[in-house]
C-alpha positions in Angstrom: -47.6 -40.5 -63.4 -45.7 -37.3 -64.3 -42.8 -35.9 -62.2 -44.9 -32.9 -61.4 -47.6 -35.0 -59.8 -45.4 -37.1 -57.6 -45.1 -36.4 -53.9 -41.7 -34.8 -53.4 -40.8 -32.9 -50.3 -38.7 -29.8 -49.8 -35.6 -32.0 -49.3 -36.0 -34.0 -52.6 -37.4 -37.1 -50.9 -40.2 -38.8 -52.8 -43.1 -40.2 -50.8 -43.6 -43.8 -51.8 -45.1 -45.2 -48.7 -48.2 -44.3 -46.6 -49.1 -45.9 -43.3 -52.8 -45.6 -42.5 -54.2 -46.1 -39.0 -57.7 -47.7 -39.2 -58.4 -47.6 -35.4 -57.0 -46.3 -32.1 -58.4 -49.3 -30.3 -56.6 -52.5 -29.4 -57.2 -55.7 -27.5 -53.7 -55.4 -26.0 -52.3 -52.6 -23.8 -48.5 -52.9 -24.6 -46.4 -51.0 -22.1 -44.5 -49.0 -24.7 -47.6 -48.1 -26.8 -50.3 -46.9 -24.5 -51.5 -46.5 -20.9 -53.2 -49.3 -19.1 -56.4 -47.2 -18.8 -57.1 -45.5 -22.2 -59.9 -43.3 -23.4 -60.5 -44.0 -27.1 -62.0 -41.7 -29.7 -65.7 -41.3 -30.3 -66.8 -43.0 -33.5 -67.6 -39.7 -35.2 -64.0 -38.6 -34.9 -62.7 -41.7 -36.7 -62.5 -41.9 -40.4 -65.1 -44.2 -42.0 -64.1 -47.1 -44.1 -65.2 -45.2 -47.2 -63.0 -42.2 -46.2 -60.0 -44.5 -45.4 -60.4 -46.1 -48.9 -60.4 -42.7 -50.5 -57.3 -41.7 -48.7 -55.5 -44.8 -49.9 -56.7 -44.3 -53.4 -55.6 -40.7 -53.5 -52.0 -41.6 -52.4 -51.7 -44.5 -54.8 -52.9 -42.3 -57.7 -50.2 -39.8 -56.8 -47.5 -42.4 -57.1 -47.3 -44.0 -53.6 -46.3 -47.7 -54.1 -46.8 -49.1 -50.6 -49.8 -48.9 -48.3 -49.6 -50.4 -44.7 -52.7 -50.6 -42.5 -52.0 -50.1 -38.8 -53.9 -49.4 -35.6 -54.2 -49.6 -32.6 -54.9 -53.1 -33.8 -56.4 -53.1 -37.3 -58.2 -56.4 -36.8 -60.5 -55.0 -34.2 -62.0 -52.6 -36.8 -65.4 -53.9 -37.9 -65.5 -54.9 -41.6 -61.7 -54.5 -42.0 -61.9 -57.2 -44.7 -64.0 -54.9 -46.9 -61.4 -52.1 -46.7 -58.6 -54.6 -47.5 -60.5 -55.7 -50.6 -61.0 -52.1 -51.8 -57.4 -51.1 -51.3 -56.0 -54.4 -52.6 -57.7 -53.7 -55.9 -56.1 -50.3 -56.5 -54.2 -50.1 -59.8 -50.6 -49.2 -59.3 -50.3 -50.5 -55.7 -47.1 -52.6 -55.5 -47.0 -53.5 -51.9 -49.9 -53.9 -49.5 -49.2 -54.8 -45.9 -50.6 -54.7 -42.4 -49.1 -54.5 -38.9 -51.0 -56.6 -36.3 -50.6 -58.0 -32.9 -51.5 -61.4 -34.4 -54.3 -62.2 -31.9 -57.0 -62.0 -34.6 -55.3 -63.8 -37.4 -56.8 -67.2 -36.7 -60.2 -65.6 -37.6 -59.0 -63.2 -40.3 -55.9 -64.5 -42.0 -57.5 -66.4 -44.9 -60.0 -63.6 -45.6 -57.3 -61.0 -45.6 -55.1 -63.0 -48.0 -58.1 -63.6 -50.3 -59.0 -59.9 -50.2 -55.6 -58.9 -51.6 -53.4 -58.3 -48.5 -49.8 -59.4 -49.4 -47.7 -59.1 -46.3 -47.9 -59.1 -42.5 -45.8 -57.6 -39.7 -46.7 -59.3 -36.4 -45.6 -57.8 -33.1 -43.9 -60.4 -30.8 -41.6 -59.1 -28.1 -41.2 -62.3 -26.0 -41.8 -66.1 -26.2 -42.5 -66.4 -22.5 -46.2 -66.5 -21.7 -46.0 -64.7 -18.4 -43.7 -62.0 -19.7 -45.9 -61.7 -22.7 -48.8 -61.0 -20.4 -46.7 -58.4 -18.5 -45.6 -56.5 -21.6 -49.0 -56.6 -23.3 -51.1 -56.4 -20.0 -53.9 -58.4 -21.7 -52.4 -60.6 -24.4 -52.3 -64.4 -24.7 -49.1 -65.6 -26.3 -50.6 -69.0 -27.4 -53.3 -67.1 -29.4 -50.6 -65.0 -31.2 -48.5 -68.1 -32.0 -51.7 -69.8 -33.5 -52.2 -66.6 -35.5 -48.7 -66.7 -37.0 -49.3 -70.3 -38.1 -52.7 -69.4 -39.5 -51.1 -66.6 -41.6 -48.5 -69.1 -43.0 -51.3 -71.5 -43.9 -53.3 -68.8 -45.6 -50.4 -68.2 -48.0 -48.7 -65.1 -46.7 -45.1 -65.0 -47.6 -42.2 -63.1 -45.9 -44.1 -62.7 -42.7 -42.1 -60.5 -40.4 -42.0 -60.3 -36.6 -41.5 -56.9 -34.9 -39.8 -57.0 -31.5 -39.4 -53.8 -29.4 -36.4 -54.5 -27.1 -36.4 -53.1 -23.6 -33.3 -53.6 -21.5 -34.0 -55.6 -18.4 -37.4 -56.7 -19.8 -36.8 -58.8 -22.8 -33.2 -58.2 -24.1 -32.3 -61.7 -22.8 -34.6 -63.2 -25.4 -33.1 -61.6 -28.5 -31.4 -64.8 -29.7 -34.4 -66.9 -28.7 -36.6 -64.7 -30.9 -34.1 -65.1 -33.8 -34.2 -68.9 -33.3 -38.0 -68.8 -33.4 -38.0 -66.8 -36.6 -35.5 -69.2 -38.2 -37.5 -72.3 -37.2 -40.8 -70.8 -38.5 -39.4 -69.4 -41.7 -40.0 -65.8 -40.7 -38.2 -62.5 -40.9 -37.7 -60.4 -37.7 -36.9 -56.8 -37.0 -35.7 -55.4 -33.7 -37.0 -51.9 -32.9 -35.6 -49.2 -30.6 -38.3 -47.8 -28.4 -39.5 -44.4 -29.5 -40.4 -41.6 -27.0 -44.0 -41.3 -27.9 -46.6 -40.8 -25.2 -46.1 -40.5 -21.4 -45.8 -44.2 -20.3 -45.9 -45.0 -16.6 -44.8 -48.6 -16.7 -41.1 -48.1 -17.1 -38.3 -45.5 -17.4 -37.4 -45.2 -21.1 -33.9 -43.9 -20.1 -33.3 -47.1 -18.2 -34.8 -49.6 -20.6 -33.4 -48.2 -23.9 -31.5 -50.9 -25.8 -29.7 -49.8 -29.0 -29.7 -51.7 -32.2 -25.9 -52.1 -31.9 -26.4 -53.9 -28.6 -29.0 -56.2 -30.1 -26.8 -56.9 -33.1 -23.9 -57.9 -30.9 -26.1 -60.3 -29.0 -27.2 -62.0 -32.2 -23.7 -62.1 -33.7 -22.5 -64.0 -30.7 -24.5 -66.9 -32.2 -25.1 -66.0 -35.8 -22.8 -63.8 -38.0 -24.9 -61.3 -39.8 -24.3 -60.3 -43.5 -25.4 -56.8 -44.5 -27.7 -56.6 -47.5 -29.2 -53.8 -49.6 -32.7 -55.3 -49.4 -35.5 -53.0 -48.7 -39.3 -53.1 -48.1 -39.5 -49.3 -48.5 -39.5 -49.0 -44.7 -36.8 -48.1 -42.2 -35.4 -51.6 -41.5 -31.7 -52.3 -42.3 -31.7 -55.9 -43.3 -29.1 -58.6 -42.6 -28.9 -62.2 -43.7 -27.5 -65.3 -42.0 -25.5 -67.7 -44.1 -27.5 -70.8 -43.1 -31.1 -69.4 -43.1 -33.5 -67.7 -45.4 -34.8 -65.6 -42.5 -33.8 -61.9 -42.6 -32.9 -59.9 -39.5 -33.7 -56.2 -39.5 -33.0 -53.3 -37.3 -35.2 -50.2 -36.9 -33.0 -47.6 -35.2 -34.6 -44.1 -34.9 -32.0 -43.2 -32.2 -28.7 -44.9 -33.1 -28.9 -45.1 -36.9 -31.1 -42.1 -37.9 -32.9 -42.9 -41.2 -34.4 -39.5 -41.9 -32.3 -38.7 -44.9 -34.0 -41.4 -46.9 -37.4 -41.1 -45.3 -40.1 -41.9 -47.9 -43.0 -42.3 -45.5 -46.0 -40.3 -44.3 -48.8 -41.4 -41.9 -52.5 -40.8 -41.6 -53.9 -41.2 -38.1 -57.2 -42.7 -37.3 -58.6 -39.1 -37.0 -57.5 -38.3 -40.5 -54.5 -36.2 -39.6 -51.7 -36.4 -42.1 -48.4 -36.7 -40.2 -45.4 -35.9 -42.2 -43.0 -37.2 -39.5 -43.5 -39.7 -36.7 -41.4 -37.5 -34.4 -43.1 -34.3 -35.1 -46.5 -32.9 -34.2 -47.1 -30.8 -37.4 -50.0 -32.3 -39.3 -52.9 -31.5 -41.7 -56.5 -32.3 -41.1 -57.6 -34.6 -44.0 -60.8 -35.5 -42.2 -62.0 -31.9 -42.5 -61.3 -32.0 -46.3 -63.0 -35.3 -46.7 -66.1 -34.1 -44.9 -66.1 -30.6 -46.4 -65.8 -32.0 -50.0 -67.3 -35.5 -49.8 -66.3 -37.7 -52.8 -64.0 -35.0 -54.2 -60.7 -36.8 -54.5 -59.0 -33.9 -56.2 -59.6 -31.7 -53.1 -58.0 -34.4 -51.0 -55.0 -34.7 -53.3 -54.5 -30.9 -53.2 -54.5 -31.0 -49.4 -51.9 -33.7 -49.4 -49.6 -31.9 -51.8 -50.0 -28.6 -49.9 -48.9 -30.5 -46.7 -45.6 -31.6 -48.0 -43.6 -28.6 -46.9 -44.4 -29.6 -43.3 -42.2 -32.7 -43.7 -39.1 -31.8 -41.7 -35.5 -32.8 -42.5 -35.3 -35.1 -39.5 -36.7 -36.0 -36.1 -34.9 -35.3 -32.9 -35.4 -38.2 -30.6 -33.4 -38.5 -27.4 -32.7 -41.5 -25.1 -32.9 -39.7 -21.8 -36.5 -40.7 -21.2 -38.0 -37.3 -22.2 -41.3 -37.4 -24.0 -40.7 -35.7 -27.4 -44.3 -36.4 -28.7 -47.3 -36.5 -26.4 -49.5 -38.8 -28.6 -49.3 -42.5 -27.9 -48.3 -45.0 -30.6 -51.8 -46.4 -30.9 -52.9 -43.0 -32.3 -50.2 -43.0 -35.0 -49.9 -46.6 -36.0 -46.1 -46.7 -35.6 
């Protein structure tokens, strides 16, 4: 890999990490992610498994070190194991991960691990079954907990929980979630809600809970020690002196991480998003279908898109919707 062929944006940031959404569908309807009644994309508008594999290969051949598969919920995509096996075998890939709601892990965990997937992020916002149903609208907490344990038994290491904290909805469980992570030997990251999509379930201005508030809640029980550890993502990690579990904070509002952003995203429709908080994108699906099998044409389109990557996003906490697409279209 030469310096000239690396993906470097106009602000000198090198793209080392791509998040690829494999489906907009999900078996949950989380209140911060999508509406209760959703219209999903027709199959023809969604990238095929072969196209998704080519996108991953193009990025890795241009120096990207980390690929994360997202959704919607990636485990509802048919033949996801086959895609995992293809990407897991790419030379030069250093970190291969997936974000999941965990409900499908009892069925899929061992096959995913055998196919080459290395790490899992599992969404878990509450340990109360009734509240879990309210926040996910359709989810079964017991099934997710079984999935977490299935992932551990399959040999996944450094499994991380992701918890979106909403004031008045689950902020009273922050320490309980840390206790659970410690007991299960997991890492956990707490996430500030992002203003994506017009949600009707709650007022984002009223439910916003900053990472500083969450950190204070934790430190009332467990002193947190800052670290320089990184998984190439936006989490700021802390350690606890008496546990191997790490606590992370993803803080798009209160601790803007744009200056070091090394990430781009590919939506399920094949749109290359250069910034989660920005609508500017490039249609990679059109390139893939206009030039089938031509990976050089795909690489050229990716390189030409880099000037669209902005210096930063401009999220606010007043409840205003900055981006109209829902999280299930983007993959987080």
